[in-house]
N, C-alpha and C positions, 0 to 999 in steps of 0.2 A: 294352627297359626302361623303365618310367616311374618318374615320381618324385612319391611323392603331397605334396601341399603340407600342411602344418601350422598352418593360417593363426593359431589362438588362438595357438599357442607361438611364431609368427615376431612378431605382435603385441606379444607380452610382450618379447621381445630388442631389437624396433622402438623401446620405450617407455623400456626402461632404456639404452638407447644413450648413450655417454659421460657416462652421471654417475657418480659419484665412488663406486663401487662394485663390488665384484668379482662377476659373474654367474655363478651355481653351475646348472648343468643336471644333475638327476639324473632316474634312471627304470630300471626292470628294465632287463637287458641286452637290448640289439637290439629297444629301441623305439623308435629312430629319433634319438636325440642326434647323431650325427655327419652324419646325414643334414640335419639342421636347420641345424647350422653351414651347411654346403655350401649350403643355400637363403638362409641369412643372408648368406654372403659374396656372394652373386649381388645380395642386395638391396642392399649396399653399394657394388659395383662399378656398378651400375644408379643410383646415386645420389653419380657425383660422386667416391668414394674411389678412388685409384691403387692398383692392385695391389702396389705395395711399402709402402702402408701395412697389409698383412693379413700375419699372419705366423702360421702356422697348423700344428700338429706333432699327430702322431696318436702316443702313444707304444706302442701296439700294432705300429705299423710298423717293422720292424728297423733303415729307414734312420735312425732316430733314436736306438737303442739307445745308444750313447754319450754322448747328452745325458741321461740318467737320473741322471747326477750335478747336484745342484741347483747349483751354482756355474758348472760347465761350461754350463747350460743358460742361466742368466743373462747369461753374456758373449757366448753366440751370440745371444743375445735383441737384447743390447744393443748389440750391432756392427750390427744390421739395423734399428734405428729411425729413421723419417725425421724429422730435426729439423725443427722448427716446424710439424709438423702430427700430427694424431691419427692413432697406430697402434694396431690392431685386432689383439688376440692372442689365438691359440686354442689351448688346451690340452684335447688330446681324451686320454682315459682317464690323468690326470697321476697315478694313483697309484702308476705305474711308478715315479714320482721319487722316491726318498726326499728327505723332509725338503721336499717341494715347496713347502711354505708358505713358506720363505722366500724362493724365488725370486718367485710371487705376492705376497707382501708388499711386496718391494722394487719390482717394476712398478707395483706399486696406488701407491707413494709417488710415481709419476711423474705430471706435470699432464698428460703427451701420450701414456699407455697406458692405454686401456679394455681390460679384461681380463676373460676368458670362458673357464671351465673345463668338463670335464665326468670324471667316473669312476666305476667300479664303486660300486652303490649302498653295498657294504659299508664302503667306506673314505670316504661321503661323508653320513650321516646327521647329522641336525642339532646333536646332541650335539658328534660329534668337528670339526664344522665351525666350531662356536663356539669351541673350543678352539683349531683350527689358525688359522684366519684373523681370529680375537679379535674376530668380530661385525660385520667389514666386508664383508658377502655379503648378496646376494639370490640366492634359490632359485627357479629353477622346475623344478617336481616332475613331470616327461613320463610317460606312461602311453601302453601299445600304443595303435593304433586304436581312435575312438568307431565305434561303429556310422554315425553320419553320414559319419565319413570313409573308413569302408569301403565304403558304397555310391558316394561320389563317387570313388574311386578302380578302381571296376568298369570291365571293359572295356564300350563301348557297348551291344552287344548284351545283356550281362547288368544294365544297368542298367534296360532292360525289364521284367526278371522282377518278378513280384509281390513286395511286400514280406517275405513271410512266407518265401518261397522266399530272397530274399537273408538274411533271419535266420538261416535255418538254415544255410546257408552260413557265415556270419560265426561261430556259435556249433561249427561242425566243424572249418572249418581254422585258426581263431584270428585274433587280432588285430594279429598281429606284421607290420609293415608290409611285411618281405621275403616274405611268404607271398603278398600282393598283389600286389606290383611284379611279381614273377616268375610270375605267373599260376599258382603249385601247384596242383595236385590234392588229393586228400586222403590219399594215401600221401605224395607228397613234404611235404606240409606236416607230417604226422606225425614224418618222418625229420629234418627241420630243425626243428622244437621238441623234439626228443631231443635233439639238438645242444644247442640253448639250454637246457634243464633242466640236463644233466649240466654244464654248465658253469657255471651258478648254484650246483648244489649244491656241487662240488667247487673252487671257486675263492672264494666269497662267504661259503660258510657251511663246510665240511669243513675248509681250508685256515686261515679266519680263526679260527675257534674251537677247532681243533687236536682235532676228531673223530674219534676213531678206529673207534667202530661206525657205518661208513656204512650198513649195511643196516638199523639201527633207526633211522637217520636217516631213509631214504626211507620205511619202515614209517610213521613219524610223518607226513611229508609225504602221504602216500596218504590217511591217516587223515582229514586236515585237508582234502584236495581232496573227498574224498567227501561229507564233512560241513559243505559250506559253509553257511552261513546258520543253524546250529545253535549253540546255545548250548553252550559247553564249557569245558575249563579244563585246565593241567596234570596235576591230579589224574585228572579225567575219563579223558584220554586213555592215562595210567600205568596205571591201573586197568583200561583196556580191552586195552591191550598184554601185561600180566600173563595176564588171564583166557585170553589165546590162547599162554600158553607162553612171552611177549616180555618178561621182567620189565626192567622199567626203572623209576626214580625220578621223582617230580614235578618235583623240583628239574632234572633232566636233561633233561626235556621242554621244560621253560621254558626252559633256554638253547636248545632246538632251536626252540623257535619264537621268539624272537628274532631268531635267526641268519636263521631263513625271513622275518619280516617285514623284517629288516634289509635284505635281499637284495630286496625288495619282491616276490617272489614269491606273497605275502600282504600282506592290510591288517587291522590290529584294528579292529574296530569298538565300542567300549566303552558300556558301559550307562549309560542315563540316567535318573534317578526323575523323571518331566513331576512329579508333584504335590508332591514335597521340593524339586526345582530341585537335585538334588546328583548327582554321580557316582559310580557302581558300581563298584567293582575287580574283581567277579570273575564269572565264566560270562559271557566276552565273547563274541563273533561274528569268525570267520576267513573273509574271502572271497579268493578267489583272482586273479592280475592278468588271467590269461587264459583261456576256455573251452575252446577247441581244446587247450590242456598238459592240462587237467583231463580230458576227454576220450579223450586218449591215456594216459593214464596210471590212469584209475578206470574201472570198467564201470557206468555208471548205468543208469537205467529209465526208463520212461514218464512215471513222477511224478515225474521231476527236473526237469522243465522248468518249474516252479514257483521250484525253487531256484536254477537257472542265471538265470532272468529278476530274480530279487532281487539276485544277485550283480551282474548287470549295470548294474542301476539302481542299487546301491551306488556301482559305480565313476563311472558318470555324473554323480549327485552330487557327487562328488569331483571330477571333471573339474571340475564348474561354479563349482567354489571355495566350497562349502559343508563346515564341520565336519558330519560326519554321526556319528548314534548311534543305537542302538538305544532305543526309549523304553520304559520299564517303568512299568506303572500299578497295582503292587502284584498285588492279587487281581483285577483288573478285566482283566488282558490285557497284550497286548504290543502295541506299535507296530513296525512293523518298521523305520522311519527317523523319526529327529527331525532336521532340518538347523538349523544356525545359523548366520548371517551378519548383523555390523551389527546385533547386539541381538534381531534377528526371527529368530522360529520360524517352522518348518512343518513336516507332518507327512504321513507317506507310508505306505499300504500296498500290498502287490504279490502278485499271483496272479495264476494262468495264466489263469484264468476264472472270473466269477462269475455264468454263467448259471444256476446250480443256486441255488434260492433260499436253502436253507440255507446254502451258502458265502456267499452274499451278505452274508446276517445276522452269519454269525460275521465276515467282515472289515470289515463296518461298526461292529459294536459297540463294539472299542477306541476308534475315533473318536469314536462317540456320547459317550463317557464323556469325554470332553475337552472342558471346560466353557469354554477362551479362545476367543477370535476368528482366531486364527492359521490359515492355509488348510490344509486337509487333503484331500489327493489319495488317489486309489485307481488305481492302475496295472495294468492285465492286457492280455492277446491278445487280448481279444473285439473283433471284427468288428460283430457284432450287439448294440445298445443300448451302442455302445464311447464313446458321450460324453453322460454322463447326472448330473444332480445329484439326491444323496438330502440333503436337510435339510441344504445346504451343504456336504458332502464332494462332490468332483467328480471323477468316473469318466472317465478318460483312456486311450486305446490307446497301451501303452507304446511302439510301434514308431515311431508317428507323434511322440509325445514325444522320442522319442531323436533324429530327426532336428529338433527344435527348435533354435536357437540358444543 
């Protein structure tokens, strides 16, 4: 078994080290949060920290079941603190501790405690964190493996494969680290992801929101997986379900969507009016956290590759720290993505191929209708004419773009 290094995430923890703030790591189940803590432990030990200065508890381990009482947990940790030295305290899956925030806040007040926590996302959305931890935290939002991390984690013989072959494996077996760590084949990966999917659905959505009609929730989930990158709304989904003799009202659909996005099984991309410089509140798009899981649950087609690529570009832009929106140009079309950071914008169009002249014109048209001077990109899987410039629109090969820092 090999451990895949998550350098960007590790660097974040290192930068936050010993800052007077609670470090909270969120992310879809099994995306690698616990392993990240293990990697960080090793880093600390290699840089002068004694083993006695690290207190690490995973509350999904039955060994710590009696510490799920916040008072008992606090006493347990307090008894093990090394005086006059910094203590690094790690609580994994801390949502199992009722009123955990009281323990965390009390340790936070101690000058020699550096506190790190993870938990299932349903318990760790920003609104809840702000209430429970009174704003004294920094959040690291983890995601499953990027294509670059996936390629770096392949066995040596697979690293020699063509880029498009590696990409096909990535979207087939999925981006969850354990799939790569254990060298899972397609069938094993599907079985593993089935387990993750049902855990997320039952623990992070059904149990939390007290949903009684699990079959309907699964129908809505499959609809959203099939329609990644398409504009939709609770009303649209409700009407589709009703037309299939599965009656549901838009308010219930909206509740299901909130649960699915809270669990980070999906991400919501809001629409942004480029000319009016305002956010729109309806007909947003949704993107899945992992393509392998999508392929396991819905039957795609050959035309799906464009939607899959668009989904993965969205995730990559999120990984790189951008705010990502769907760009609206009124009657002049739509831009796949508008990114924002530090007051600067960039525009991205995504297509499987633009070797057909009509497709190229169609993809360039919305970008050409934007009259500002912010960067404009066209990402495709083309290897022929992969790096071109069309009057300021930079065409790039998406797979090589994924491998950039």
